[in-house]
Backbone as numpy.savetxt, mean C-alpha at the origin, in Angstrom:
# Nx Ny Nz CAx CAy CAz Cx Cy Cz
17.34 -0.26 23.36 17.03 1.15 22.93 17.17 1.97 24.50
18.04 3.13 23.73 18.66 4.24 24.05 17.35 5.33 24.70
17.21 4.70 25.27 15.41 6.73 25.35 15.21 7.87 25.66
17.08 8.22 25.21 17.04 9.58 25.68 16.98 9.95 23.58
17.75 9.66 22.65 17.87 10.05 21.77 16.01 10.00 20.72
16.00 10.66 20.10 14.61 11.75 19.62 14.58 10.79 18.22
13.26 10.02 18.60 12.85 9.55 17.08 11.58 8.91 16.99
11.13 9.72 15.85 9.34 9.24 15.78 9.33 9.44 14.46
8.11 8.98 14.52 7.94 8.60 12.90 5.88 8.59 12.87
5.97 9.01 12.11 4.23 8.86 11.46 4.10 8.09 10.74
2.70 7.50 10.67 1.75 6.03 10.52 0.42 6.47 10.55
0.42 5.65 8.90 -1.41 5.99 9.23 -1.87 4.69 8.66
-3.07 5.09 8.86 -4.03 4.02 10.01 -5.79 3.69 10.00
-6.12 2.47 10.80 -7.90 3.00 10.43 -8.02 1.81 11.67
-9.47 1.27 11.37 -9.75 0.07 11.81 -10.93 -0.35 11.44
-10.50 -1.88 11.99 -12.19 -2.64 11.74 -13.10 -3.25 11.86
-13.80 -1.25 12.00 -14.81 -0.73 12.31 -15.91 -0.31 11.70
-16.92 -0.36 11.35 -17.92 0.43 10.47 -17.52 1.98 11.10
-16.73 2.60 11.21 -16.87 4.11 11.76 -15.73 4.68 9.91
-15.55 4.20 9.57 -14.69 4.48 9.04 -12.75 5.29 9.06
-13.53 5.74 10.15 -12.37 6.51 11.16 -10.71 6.02 11.17
-10.08 7.62 9.79 -8.99 6.95 8.92 -8.17 7.57 9.95
-6.66 6.90 10.72 -6.03 8.53 12.01 -4.36 8.61 11.61
-3.67 10.16 11.55 -2.18 9.82 11.04 -1.89 9.21 12.52
-0.37 9.01 12.84 -0.29 9.22 14.46 1.33 9.54 14.38
1.93 10.04 15.46 2.90 10.46 15.54 3.79 9.25 17.09
5.33 7.94 16.95 5.27 7.63 17.44 6.88 7.60 18.09
7.08 7.85 18.86 8.24 8.13 19.23 9.01 6.99 19.77
9.87 6.61 18.95 10.37 4.60 18.75 10.74 4.92 20.50
11.54 5.40 20.49 12.39 5.38 21.64 11.42 5.40 23.49
10.60 6.49 23.36 9.76 5.90 24.25 9.21 6.21 24.35
8.44 4.79 23.01 7.12 4.36 23.18 6.16 5.32 23.21
5.59 6.03 22.68 4.36 6.92 23.40 3.71 7.15 21.12
2.37 7.19 21.83 1.81 7.42 20.43 0.70 9.14 20.83
0.54 9.59 19.15 -0.25 10.64 20.03 -0.83 11.21 18.59
-2.37 11.74 19.13 -2.83 12.03 17.30 -2.49 13.51 16.82
-1.60 13.36 15.42 -2.11 14.84 14.39 -3.43 15.08 13.57
-4.11 12.96 13.02 -4.41 13.84 13.06 -6.21 12.43 12.45
-7.01 13.17 13.00 -8.32 11.45 13.10 -8.94 11.96 12.59
-9.58 11.96 11.48 -10.44 11.89 9.88 -11.47 10.97 9.64
-13.06 11.60 9.27 -14.13 10.34 9.05 -14.11 10.66 7.67
-13.72 10.13 6.57 -14.49 11.02 5.85 -15.98 11.22 4.99
-16.10 12.13 3.64 -17.53 12.69 4.10 -18.69 10.83 2.85
-19.86 10.88 3.81 -20.55 9.90 2.85 -20.27 8.58 1.88
-19.80 9.90 1.25 -19.38 9.81 -0.45 -18.65 9.60 -0.54
-17.28 8.93 0.07 -16.20 8.43 -0.21 -15.74 8.04 1.37
-16.99 6.87 1.92 -16.29 6.17 3.04 -17.45 4.57 2.91
-15.45 4.41 3.78 -15.93 2.37 3.66 -15.18 1.79 4.57
-16.48 1.94 5.65 -16.20 0.96 6.69 -15.64 0.23 6.49
-14.50 -0.31 7.73 -13.56 -0.94 7.91 -12.03 -0.67 7.07
-12.47 0.62 6.06 -10.87 1.23 5.53 -10.26 2.35 6.56
-8.76 2.53 6.57 -8.67 3.95 7.17 -7.48 4.16 6.00
-6.62 5.50 5.92 -5.99 6.46 5.81 -4.96 4.96 5.30
-4.14 4.54 3.92 -3.53 3.79 3.23 -2.03 4.97 2.91
-1.81 4.53 1.60 -0.42 5.14 1.60 0.02 6.70 2.13
0.61 6.85 2.58 0.80 8.33 2.73 3.35 9.38 2.02
2.62 10.24 1.09 3.55 11.34 1.39 3.67 12.03 1.31
4.78 13.10 1.43 4.68 14.45 1.37 5.02 15.42 -0.12
4.08 16.14 0.46 4.51 16.64 -1.02 5.63 17.69 -0.86
6.25 17.96 -0.15 8.10 18.34 -0.78 9.15 18.27 1.51
9.48 19.15 0.77 9.87 18.99 2.68 8.95 18.56 4.01
9.28 17.20 4.66 8.52 17.04 6.11 8.12 17.61 7.00
6.72 17.71 7.94 6.59 18.89 8.56 6.39 20.60 8.45
6.76 20.97 6.76 6.92 22.44 6.25 5.75 22.57 4.82
5.42 21.12 4.01 4.98 21.18 2.95 3.45 20.61 3.19
3.00 20.31 2.34 1.10 19.04 2.63 1.61 18.36 3.06
0.50 17.42 3.81 0.82 15.98 3.78 -0.56 15.42 2.74
0.35 14.18 1.78 -1.35 13.78 0.52 -1.81 12.49 1.66
-2.08 12.11 2.06 -3.07 10.86 2.08 -3.95 10.38 1.54
-3.13 8.84 1.40 -4.54 7.45 0.49 -5.75 7.02 1.35
-6.65 7.59 1.31 -7.85 6.72 1.89 -8.99 6.14 0.44
-9.78 4.67 0.88 -9.36 4.18 0.01 -10.00 4.27 -1.02
-10.65 6.40 -1.81 -10.96 6.29 -3.20 -11.20 8.06 -2.81
-9.82 8.18 -2.28 -9.34 10.00 -3.60 -8.55 9.86 -2.19
-7.63 11.30 -3.06 -6.40 11.07 -2.07 -6.67 12.45 -0.79
-6.15 12.86 -0.35 -6.62 14.08 0.85 -5.19 15.10 1.10
-5.53 15.92 1.33 -4.51 17.18 1.64 -4.43 17.81 2.69
-3.97 17.47 3.66 -3.93 17.70 5.44 -2.37 18.57 5.09
-2.28 20.23 5.66 -1.94 21.59 5.46 -0.57 21.55 7.05
-0.29 22.04 7.01 0.74 22.62 8.25 -0.44 24.30 9.23
0.51 24.53 9.36 0.48 23.23 10.24 -0.41 22.60 11.55
-1.77 23.51 11.52 -2.37 22.40 12.75 -3.40 21.12 11.72
-2.46 20.78 10.43 -3.03 19.49 9.64 -4.98 19.58 9.81
-5.25 20.33 9.30 -6.63 20.15 8.95 -6.60 20.27 7.23
-7.62 19.10 6.62 -7.60 19.30 5.45 -8.11 20.24 4.65
-7.04 20.16 3.46 -7.10 21.65 2.31 -7.17 21.01 1.15
-7.92 19.66 0.30 -8.37 19.34 -0.57 -8.57 18.07 -0.35
-8.74 17.87 -1.15 -9.97 15.85 -1.43 -9.33 16.13 -3.12
-8.84 14.92 -3.23 -8.70 14.69 -4.97 -9.20 13.30 -4.98
-10.63 12.79 -6.27 -11.21 12.16 -6.47 -11.14 11.61 -7.56
-11.32 10.96 -8.04 -12.32 10.65 -9.37 -12.15 9.33 -9.38
-14.39 9.26 -10.28 -14.78 7.60 -9.52 -14.01 6.33 -9.99
-13.12 6.20 -10.68 -12.42 5.16 -11.46 -11.26 5.42 -10.17
-11.37 6.02 -8.76 -10.48 5.46 -7.68 -11.29 3.84 -6.87
-10.73 3.03 -6.74 -11.07 2.58 -5.09 -9.66 1.68 -4.93
-8.86 1.41 -3.63 -8.68 0.59 -2.87 -7.24 1.40 -3.26
-7.24 2.71 -3.31 -6.28 3.51 -2.85 -4.77 2.46 -2.21
-3.57 2.68 -2.62 -2.73 1.97 -2.16 -0.82 3.01 -1.21
-0.94 3.16 -1.97 0.03 5.01 -1.65 0.42 5.88 -2.97
0.92 6.86 -2.71 1.09 7.92 -3.41 2.68 8.25 -2.85
2.85 8.01 -4.15 4.21 9.53 -4.45 4.31 10.76 -5.50
5.10 11.28 -4.52 5.88 13.11 -5.94 7.04 12.73 -6.79
6.46 13.73 -7.32 8.92 12.56 -8.51 8.16 13.91 -9.28
9.05 14.97 -9.60 9.29 15.58 -10.07 7.82 16.24 -10.62
7.66 17.40 -9.68 5.72 18.23 -9.49 4.91 17.24 -9.85
4.67 15.72 -10.20 3.87 14.57 -10.55 3.21 13.90 -9.20
1.86 13.97 -8.94 1.77 13.30 -8.17 1.69 11.92 -8.32
2.06 10.55 -8.11 2.08 9.16 -8.25 0.30 8.52 -7.46
-0.49 8.01 -7.82 -1.33 6.96 -7.20 -1.48 5.30 -7.97
-1.16 4.90 -6.15 -1.52 3.41 -6.21 -2.80 3.35 -7.28
-3.99 2.68 -7.86 -5.33 2.44 -7.23 -5.04 1.33 -8.02
-5.31 0.81 -6.80 -5.90 -0.57 -6.35 -6.38 -1.63 -7.84
-7.59 -0.86 -6.91 -8.43 -1.46 -7.46 -9.54 -1.44 -9.67
-8.35 -0.21 -9.44 -8.62 -0.51 -10.94 -7.54 -1.18 -11.47
-6.77 -1.91 -11.21 -4.63 -2.02 -11.32 -4.22 -0.82 -12.38
-3.74 -0.28 -12.05 -3.86 1.22 -12.73 -2.67 1.91 -11.58
-1.64 2.99 -12.15 -0.83 3.77 -11.93 -1.38 5.39 -12.04
-2.34 5.63 -11.38 -2.46 7.32 -12.48 -1.57 8.72 -12.02
-1.60 9.37 -13.06 -0.79 10.52 -12.42 -1.42 12.37 -12.04
-1.11 12.51 -12.09 -1.46 13.78 -11.24 -0.58 14.90 -11.36
-0.41 16.16 -11.84 0.55 17.35 -11.37 -0.48 17.71 -10.33
0.03 18.47 -9.88 0.27 18.98 -8.09 -1.00 19.94 -7.79
-2.03 20.22 -9.46 -2.49 21.59 -8.97 -4.16 19.91 -9.13
-3.57 18.77 -9.14 -4.99 17.79 -9.61 -5.46 18.10 -10.29
-4.96 17.50 -11.86 -4.96 18.04 -13.06 -4.65 16.63 -13.80
-5.45 15.84 -14.56 -5.45 14.38 -14.24 -4.02 14.10 -15.79
-2.78 13.46 -16.08 -1.78 13.92 -16.72 -2.70 12.30 -17.38
-1.99 11.16 -16.69 -2.45 10.10 -17.99 -2.10 8.86 -16.32
-2.21 7.18 -17.06 -1.94 6.67 -16.70 -0.81 5.13 -17.07
-1.02 4.96 -16.19 -0.58 3.43 -16.11 -0.85 2.52 -15.87
-2.22 0.96 -17.13 -3.06 -0.01 -16.09 -2.56 -0.53 -17.06
-3.04 -1.49 -15.92 -2.72 -3.50 -16.56 -3.48 -4.15 -17.35
-4.67 -2.95 -16.71 -6.86 -4.12 -17.90 -6.67 -3.12 -19.08
-7.00 -3.24 -20.69 -7.18 -2.65 -21.45 -8.64 -1.87 -21.26
-9.06 -0.87 -22.24 -10.17 0.37 -21.45 -11.61 -0.31 -21.55
-11.25 -1.83 -22.45 -12.94 -2.34 -22.98 -13.30 -2.65 -20.88
-11.78 -3.01 -20.94 -12.58 -4.84 -19.42 -12.42 -3.74 -17.65
-12.08 -2.34 -18.52 -12.01 -1.30 -17.05 -13.47 -1.00 -16.92
-13.92 -0.28 -18.14 -15.09 -0.28 -18.44 -16.23 -1.07 -17.83
-16.60 -2.24 -18.46 -16.69 -3.16 -17.78 -17.34 -3.81 -15.94
-16.08 -2.83 -15.35 -16.30 -3.14 -14.33 -16.59 -2.25 -13.58
-16.57 -1.17 -14.11 -17.42 -0.06 -13.17 -18.48 -0.31 -13.95
-18.62 -0.89 -14.32 -20.13 -1.28 -14.74 -20.80 -2.28 -13.83
-20.13 -2.79 -12.97 -20.51 -3.49 -11.97 -20.26 -5.12 -12.37
-19.29 -5.42 -13.20 -19.62 -6.66 -14.13 -18.09 -7.10 -12.98
-18.36 -8.25 -12.66 -17.11 -8.88 -12.39 -15.94 -10.34 -12.96
-14.84 -10.22 -13.62 -14.35 -11.73 -14.53 -14.40 -12.54 -13.22
-14.42 -13.52 -13.65 -13.70 -14.62 -13.45 -12.65 -14.32 -12.90
-12.14 -14.56 -11.33 -10.10 -14.95 -11.61 -9.32 -16.57 -12.01
-10.62 -17.35 -12.62 -10.59 -18.45 -13.38 -8.56 -17.93 -14.00
-7.60 -19.02 -14.39 -6.47 -18.39 -14.92 -6.23 -18.54 -16.59
-7.22 -19.41 -16.79 -7.68 -20.24 -18.74 -8.39 -18.28 -19.33
-9.15 -17.93 -18.31 -11.21 -17.85 -18.66 -9.98 -15.42 -18.45
-9.26 -15.46 -17.71 -8.33 -14.06 -17.82 -7.14 -13.65 -18.56
-6.86 -15.13 -18.55 -6.44 -14.38 -20.22 -6.66 -14.79 -21.41
-7.94 -15.43 -22.03 -8.64 -15.45 -23.02 -9.16 -13.45 -23.46
-9.35 -13.38 -21.91 -9.48 -10.97 -22.34 -8.36 -10.18 -22.10
-7.19 -11.09 -22.44 -6.10 -10.58 -22.23 -5.41 -10.55 -23.69
-6.09 -11.55 -23.83 -4.77 -12.79 -25.76 -6.25 -12.14 -26.83
-4.73 -10.94 -26.78 -6.30 -10.68 -28.36 -6.11 -11.22 -28.68
-4.97 -11.52 -29.90 -4.52 -11.85 -30.74 -4.17 -11.50 -32.12
-4.77 -12.39 -33.11 -4.83 -11.70 -34.85 -5.59 -11.67 -35.04
-6.60 -11.98 -34.73 -8.21 -12.46 -35.13 -8.57 -12.03 -34.83
-9.63 -11.58 -35.10 -11.04 -11.39 -35.23 -11.73 -12.07 -34.19
-12.32 -11.76 -33.71 -13.59 -12.15 -32.37 -14.13 -11.47 -31.69
-14.69 -12.19 -31.40 -15.70 -11.37 -29.57 -15.24 -12.25 -28.71
-16.05 -10.64 -27.80 -15.65 -10.77 -26.88 -16.58 -10.34 -25.48
-16.94 -11.94 -24.72 -17.29 -11.83 -23.36 -16.81 -11.54 -22.19
-17.34 -11.45 -21.68 -17.25 -11.47 -20.80 -18.46 -12.04 -19.38
-18.16 -12.92 -19.18 -18.92 -14.15 -17.54 -18.80 -13.32 -16.42
-20.38 -12.71 -15.69 -20.33 -12.39 -14.34 -19.73 -12.96 -13.06
-19.49 -12.91 -12.72 -19.05 -14.33 -11.44 -19.23 -12.77 -10.27
-20.13 -13.02 -9.89 -20.37 -11.94 -8.40 -19.25 -12.44 -8.16
-18.68 -11.53 -6.32 -17.94 -12.12 -5.33 -19.15 -12.38 -3.59
-18.36 -13.80 -3.76 -19.02 -14.51 -3.06 -18.28 -14.66 -1.82
-17.07 -14.40 -1.43 -16.40 -14.03 0.26 -16.81 -12.94 1.23
-16.25 -13.44 1.80 -16.57 -11.61 2.83 -16.22 -10.93 3.16
-14.64 -10.99 2.56 -13.78 -10.43 1.61 -14.37 -9.69 0.53
-15.08 -9.79 -0.07 -15.60 -8.87 -1.62 -16.35 -8.55 -1.43
-17.58 -8.60 0.24 -18.17 -8.28 0.63 -18.97 -6.68 0.53
-19.64 -6.34 -1.17 -19.63 -4.87 -0.51 -21.62 -4.69 -0.68
-22.08 -4.02 -0.61 -23.55 -3.38 -0.36 -23.02 -2.21 -0.71
-21.76 -1.24 -1.49 -22.11 -0.02 -2.45 -22.61 -0.57 -3.88
-23.04 0.50 -4.01 -23.81 0.15 -5.67 -22.47 0.99 -6.58
-22.00 1.81 -6.19 -20.37 3.28 -6.56 -19.13 2.26 -6.99
-18.76 2.61 -7.78 -17.74 1.73 -8.40 -16.70 1.97 -7.08
-16.27 3.48 -6.88 -14.82 3.87 -5.75 -15.59 3.41 -3.97
-16.70 2.63 -4.50 -16.80 2.74 -3.31 -16.83 0.47 -2.71
-16.31 -0.26 -3.56 -17.03 -1.48 -3.42 -15.49 -2.52 -3.45
-15.62 -3.03 -2.58 -14.55 -3.60 -2.48 -14.65 -5.08 -3.78
-13.68 -5.17 -4.62 -13.47 -5.49 -5.13 -12.52 -6.53 -5.96
-12.21 -7.55 -6.51 -11.53 -8.40 -6.61 -10.56 -7.75 -7.05
-8.79 -8.75 -6.67 -8.00 -7.82 -7.75 -7.03 -9.38 -8.55
-7.11 -9.10 -9.38 -6.23 -9.49 -10.24 -4.63 -9.39 -10.59
-4.01 -8.25 -9.51 -2.51 -8.07 -9.98 -2.33 -7.32 -8.05
-2.95 -6.24 -8.03 -2.76 -5.71 -6.73 -1.68 -5.03 -6.70
-1.78 -3.77 -7.36 -0.52 -2.71 -7.01 -0.23 -2.03 -5.74
0.76 -2.55 -4.89 0.72 -1.57 -3.71 1.71 -0.42 -3.67
2.63 0.15 -3.90 3.88 0.10 -4.04 4.11 0.48 -5.57
4.52 2.63 -5.28 5.77 2.58 -6.62 6.35 3.97 -5.95
7.48 3.24 -6.48 8.75 4.33 -6.09 9.44 5.08 -7.74
9.88 6.50 -7.47 10.22 6.68 -9.07 11.38 6.60 -8.88
12.03 6.66 -10.31 12.85 6.20 -10.52 13.53 6.69 -11.54
15.42 6.80 -11.70 15.96 7.74 -13.13 15.24 7.07 -14.05
15.02 6.24 -14.38 14.80 5.44 -15.58 13.61 4.46 -15.43
13.41 3.88 -14.15 12.57 3.54 -14.41 11.20 3.69 -13.29
9.36 3.26 -12.77 8.71 3.34 -12.56 8.86 2.37 -11.81
8.67 1.93 -10.62 8.98 0.32 -9.97 7.09 0.42 -9.01
7.05 -0.97 -9.15 6.02 -1.07 -8.33 4.95 -2.33 -7.96
4.76 -2.83 -6.61 5.40 -3.84 -6.43 3.89 -4.65 -6.02
3.39 -5.76 -6.85 2.44 -6.34 -7.33 2.73 -7.82 -5.76
1.24 -7.75 -5.48 0.66 -8.63 -4.50 1.10 -9.56 -5.11
-0.42 -10.20 -6.13 -1.49 -11.01 -6.18 0.06 -11.87 -7.61
1.59 -11.42 -7.88 1.97 -12.25 -8.57 2.98 -12.03 -8.12
2.95 -11.98 -7.02 4.22 -11.54 -6.24 5.96 -10.85 -6.72
5.85 -10.40 -7.47 6.54 -9.78 -8.15 7.48 -8.06 -8.31
8.00 -8.15 -9.03 7.71 -5.55 -8.79 8.14 -5.42 -10.88
6.87 -5.47 -10.61 7.43 -4.40 -12.03 7.88 -2.97 -11.95
8.06 -2.93 -13.18 8.76 -1.54 -14.09 7.43 -1.65 -15.03
6.86 -0.17 -14.13 5.62 -0.51 -15.48 5.22 0.61 -16.43
6.56 1.50 -16.86 7.32 2.60 -17.88 6.50 1.21 -19.07
7.51 -0.51 -19.16 7.09 -1.35 -20.30 6.65 -2.43 -20.34
6.41 -2.12 -18.99 4.97 -3.53 -17.91 5.94 -4.60 -17.93
7.43 -4.79 -17.30 8.06 -5.47 -17.42 8.69 -6.39 -15.48
9.01 -7.28 -15.93 8.95 -8.04 -13.74 10.45 -7.69 -13.94
11.01 -6.79 -12.40 12.59 -5.72 -12.86 12.50 -7.22 -11.53
11.78 -7.81 -10.39 12.21 -8.72 -9.48 10.73 -9.35 -10.31
11.38 -11.20 -10.93 10.53 -11.70 -11.28 9.28 -12.42 -10.58
10.16 -13.41 -10.07 10.17 -13.47 -7.90 9.66 -13.72 -6.83
9.71 -12.50 -5.74 9.61 -12.27 -4.68 9.60 -13.37 -3.64
10.33 -13.31 -2.89 10.43 -14.35 -1.41 9.20 -14.27 -0.93
8.10 -13.40 -0.53 6.84 -14.12 0.24 5.85 -12.19 -0.99
4.85 -12.47 -0.93 4.09 -11.98 -1.53 4.28 -9.97 -1.03
4.45 -9.52 -1.91 5.37 -7.74 -1.11 3.98 -7.42 -1.38
3.97 -6.29 -0.38 3.50 -5.29 0.58 3.88 -3.47 -0.53
4.78 -2.32 0.75 5.29 -1.79 1.02 7.25 -1.54 0.73
7.26 -0.46 0.06 8.81 0.23 0.44 9.10 1.22 0.06
10.37 1.26 -0.56 11.94 2.35 0.63 12.59 2.30 -0.52
12.87 3.50 -1.53 14.64 3.59 -1.53 15.30 4.07 -1.25
16.50 3.29 -0.43 17.49 3.81 0.87 19.04 3.44 0.62
19.22 4.72 -0.11 21.30 4.13 0.31 21.74 2.85 -1.38
20.35 3.80 -2.07 20.90 2.47 -3.83 20.52 1.14 -3.77
19.25 1.05 -2.56 18.57 0.26 -3.25 17.49 0.24 -3.09
16.15 -1.17 -3.26 14.67 0.10 -3.45 14.98 -2.05 -2.20
14.12 -1.53 -0.70 13.65 -1.69 -0.10 12.01 -2.53 0.17
11.78 -3.50 0.52 10.23 -3.94 -0.30 10.05 -5.10 2.05
8.55 -4.85 2.22 8.01 -6.34 3.20 7.27 -6.86 2.35
7.23 -7.81 2.54 6.51 -9.06 2.06 5.71 -9.37 4.07
4.18 -10.11 3.62 3.71 -9.47 4.21 3.83 -10.56 5.06
4.17 -12.20 4.99 4.52 -12.99 6.28 5.70 -12.82 6.43
6.67 -10.56 6.54 7.28 -10.40 7.95 9.58 -10.74 6.91
8.48 -11.21 5.34 10.32 -11.15 4.27 10.07 -9.48 4.16
11.77 -8.92 5.17 11.87 -7.44 4.06 13.12 -8.34 2.83
13.58 -7.67 2.35 14.51 -7.85 1.29 14.74 -6.55 0.88
15.52 -7.02 0.20 16.45 -5.79 -0.64 16.88 -5.70 -1.36
16.88 -5.05 -2.47 17.59 -5.42 -4.60 18.11 -4.19 -4.46
19.55 -4.46 -5.47 20.66 -2.97 -5.51 19.89 -2.50 -7.16
20.18 -1.28 -6.44 19.71 -0.15 -7.84 20.63 0.30 -8.55
21.20 0.13 -9.63 22.23 -0.01 -10.18 21.48 0.65 -11.76
22.54 2.34 -11.53 22.83 3.19 -12.82 20.56 3.78 -12.84
20.34 4.08 -11.85 18.80 4.10 -11.58 18.04 3.34 -11.89
18.16 1.94 -11.93 18.11 0.97 -12.56 17.82 -0.83 -11.06
16.57 -0.65 -11.05 16.45 -1.76 -10.14 17.26 -3.19 -10.29
18.02 -4.32 -9.89 17.81 -5.01 -9.79 18.21 -6.29 -9.20
18.21 -7.76 -9.46 17.72 -8.51 -8.97 18.89 -9.41 -7.69
19.68 -8.67 -7.77 21.09 -9.20 -6.66 19.71 -8.12 -5.38
19.99 -9.74 -4.24 20.48 -9.28 -2.44 20.48 -8.36 -1.61
20.27 -7.52 -1.46 21.61 -7.27 -0.07 20.93 -7.00 0.67
19.90 -7.76 1.19 19.64 -8.12 2.62 18.46 -8.66 2.22
17.99 -10.04 3.44 17.11 -10.32 3.15 17.07 -11.63 5.15
15.46 -11.15 5.51 15.62 -11.87 6.44 14.73 -11.53 6.64
14.08 -12.94 8.24 12.35 -12.71 7.51 12.34 -11.90 9.08
11.12 -10.63 9.77 11.11 -10.24 11.13 10.77 -11.07 11.85
10.29 -11.68 11.56 9.21 -12.43 12.97 10.50 -13.53 13.40
11.64 -13.85 12.60 12.65 -15.05 13.53 13.02 -13.70 14.51
13.36 -13.10 14.80 13.31 -12.15 16.06 12.95 -10.66 16.91
11.78 -11.94 17.05 11.03 -10.98 17.62 9.95 -11.56 17.92
8.86 -11.57 18.05 7.31 -12.81 19.17 6.29 -12.33 18.60
6.04 -10.91 17.93 5.04 -9.83 17.12 5.15 -10.94 15.58
4.18 -10.96 15.69 4.18 -10.75 14.57 2.44 -10.45 13.90
2.21 -9.74 12.43 0.79 -9.96 12.67 0.93 -9.70 10.34
0.17 -9.38 9.91 0.53 -9.08 7.98 1.61 -7.50 8.26
1.84 -7.79 7.86 3.32 -7.22 7.83 3.27 -6.19 6.29
3.48 -4.96 6.59 3.45 -3.22 5.30 4.27 -2.23 5.37
4.15 -2.11 6.01 5.21 -0.57 6.44 5.69 -0.79 6.67
6.89 0.35 5.85 8.71 -0.43 6.30 9.78 1.73 6.07
10.46 1.97 7.17 10.71 2.73 6.63 12.41 2.98 7.88
13.70 2.88 6.88 14.96 3.13 7.25 15.35 4.28 7.92
16.11 4.28 8.92 16.08 6.19 9.71 17.87 5.36 10.91
18.72 5.76 10.47 19.25 5.66 11.40 20.61 4.39 11.67
20.56 3.49 10.96 20.71 2.35 10.70 18.98 1.64 11.84
18.24 2.15 11.86 16.61 1.47 12.40 16.65 1.16 10.97
15.12 -0.21 11.81 14.67 -0.59 10.18 13.27 -0.85 10.59
12.40 -0.08 9.83 11.20 -0.02 11.19 10.09 -0.05 10.43
9.55 -1.35 10.74 8.40 -1.96 10.10 6.82 -2.12 11.14
5.28 -1.84 10.37 4.46 -2.49 10.60 4.07 -3.28 10.50
3.55 -4.00 11.97 1.93 -5.00 11.09 1.14 -4.61 11.71
-0.36 -5.62 11.47 -2.31 -5.66 11.76 -2.27 -6.76 12.27
-2.80 -7.11 13.50 -3.45 -7.43 13.20 -4.21 -8.62 12.09
-4.06 -10.17 12.51 -5.76 -10.10 11.00 -6.29 -11.10 11.45
-7.32 -11.12 11.43 -8.86 -11.12 12.02 -9.03 -12.16 11.60
-9.69 -12.47 10.27 -9.62 -13.39 9.43 -9.00 -13.92 8.64
-9.43 -15.28 7.89 -8.36 -15.95 6.63 -8.05 -15.28 5.43
-7.41 -14.87 5.18 -6.07 -13.63 4.10 -6.53 -14.00 2.27
-6.85 -13.67 1.81 -6.87 -13.66 0.69 -5.69 -14.67 0.06
-4.25 -14.03 0.73 -3.50 -15.04 -0.15 -2.08 -15.12 1.13
-1.84 -16.44 0.67 -0.86 -16.85 2.81 -0.61 -16.59 2.68
-0.04 -16.68 4.12 0.33 -15.59 4.71 2.35 -16.13 5.81
1.84 -16.58 6.69 2.41 -17.14 7.52 2.10 -18.55 8.14
2.83 -19.38 8.96 2.59 -20.14 9.65 2.57 -20.12 11.59
1.81 -19.90 11.28 1.70 -19.06 12.83 -0.29 -18.51 12.33
-0.40 -19.06 14.22 -2.23 -18.30 14.32 -2.12 -17.38 14.19
-3.59 -17.20 13.13 -3.73 -15.92 13.78 -3.70 -15.19 14.19
-4.95 -16.04 15.64 -4.78 -15.14 17.66 -3.51 -14.79 17.65
-2.53 -15.13 17.15 -0.81 -14.74 18.32 -0.35 -13.63 17.47
-1.28 -13.20 16.32 -0.79 -11.89 16.02 -1.79 -10.25 16.63
-0.55 -9.12 16.95 -1.58 -8.32 16.95 -1.26 -6.65 15.22
-1.52 -5.91 16.22 -0.78 -3.85 15.37 0.07 -2.99 16.25
0.77 -3.69 15.06 1.88 -2.45 16.18 3.44 -2.16 15.24
3.93 -1.23 15.78 5.13 -1.08 15.00 6.68 -2.27 16.19
7.15 -2.60 15.03 8.46 -3.11 15.60 10.14 -2.33 14.55
11.23 -2.37 15.77 11.98 -1.28 14.98 12.84 -2.41 15.29
13.10 -2.84 15.38 14.45 -3.47 14.46 15.71 -3.17 14.45
17.31 -2.99 15.26 17.90 -2.97 15.06 19.71 -3.35 14.08
19.61 -2.81 12.52 19.94 -3.37 11.78 21.59 -3.67 12.22
22.47 -2.68 13.61 23.57 -3.26 13.92 23.34 -5.03 14.59
22.54 -4.94 15.34 23.46 -6.00 16.13 21.81 -6.61 16.29
20.39 -6.81 15.77 19.07 -7.50 15.96 17.94 -7.35 16.96
19.04 -6.18 17.80 17.87 -5.59 18.94 16.73 -5.42 18.03
15.48 -5.81 18.71 13.85 -5.29 18.51 13.08 -4.67 19.89
12.56 -3.70 19.40 11.37 -3.43 20.13 9.63 -3.04 19.41
9.15 -2.82 20.71 7.38 -3.44 19.67 7.10 -2.41 20.25
6.19 -1.41 19.54 5.00 -0.53 20.83 3.11 -0.51 20.44
3.31 -0.97 20.88 1.59 -2.10 20.19 0.47 -0.51 20.23
-0.20 -1.25 18.82 -0.88 -0.40 18.06 -2.70 -1.12 18.42
-2.71 -1.83 19.50 -3.68 -2.91 19.51 -4.90 -2.43 19.99
-5.28 -0.65 20.17 -6.51 -1.26 20.67 -7.04 -0.30 19.52
-8.40 -1.01 19.75 -9.59 -0.53 19.42 -9.76 -1.21 17.53
-8.64 -1.97 17.51 -9.16 -3.22 16.27 -7.96 -2.87 15.65
-7.47 -2.12 15.43 -6.39 -0.41 14.70 -5.94 -1.53 14.23
-5.50 -0.82 12.46 -4.53 -1.04 11.37 -3.92 -0.15 11.48
-2.29 -0.82 10.99 -1.54 0.85 10.64 -1.47 -0.17 9.16
-0.39 1.45 8.23 -0.55 0.86 7.32 1.05 1.65 6.31
1.25 2.82 6.18 2.23 3.10 6.34 4.02 3.88 7.08
5.00 3.88 7.07 5.31 4.93 8.31 6.55 5.87 7.24
5.64 6.80 7.89 6.88 8.19 7.02 7.55 9.09 8.26
9.02 9.33 7.65 9.53 10.29 8.05 8.89 11.12 8.07
9.27 12.82 9.46 8.75 13.91 10.01 9.92 14.74 10.17
């Protein structure tokens, strides 16, 4: 790949340590260099150890508008030209935020812990939510109750039916390491997820969100599946040339045709990126530019909630894969220092 061209992207992330430090880095894809744009540690009331920045998006034109970045339980706003913190958007019900999108003067936030898409205007005024849980269930979860993930019991909570009945919720506190949290406040807890919304894209006729746990893509406007089953557990996404491109955590990249402002189930591209590079990891971020596919992977240190891939965790790395869609050539920028993790990739 030519090193004479300019191709820079911004990457969000953090570290698998207890500092809670977050970063936005600029990556020069062809020169394979990195530089810090933002280094930020949330205040103690918003800090969650081992969690960094996740989704990010521009409020307007890249580099000249404010940058919105998801922390675990708040949206942090950074302003040009020096990218200092200029605002914090937080509600007590925000938990494990994964992505933020801006469309038609509205801010759409993927509130993964609460299983909802929350909508604000640009001033930070709450507009409404697309929620996958009834209000009473969300209330119980915010009060510290942990519902069982047993399929039969879970469905009984959602299937009300037409006969009056009482609702009882069995508290099943987390026992697995992934869910352990010493925090008492809801917004800082590591919670069981039931749907695990990851990414949101707003189209002319749909609001699209990927669901890791359900292995599908939803139109949250009417809560229907536009893609019944993705080829892997889906995570991030991007709209590019009338296609919805998504990453799956096991390295599969798939694109679905968009027609008349609606995502169809027609696959226009599918490839397992790990079959074309020796570098592997938990696959999340995606960007397409100049016919290059930019993919972010993160090193895996312990067993994952969902099936990952038939590769040993010790072989994984954190970094950026640059894949040439013309000739299938690839390069890699290693970001594994200090047990780093990366999440979103955005254009600058």
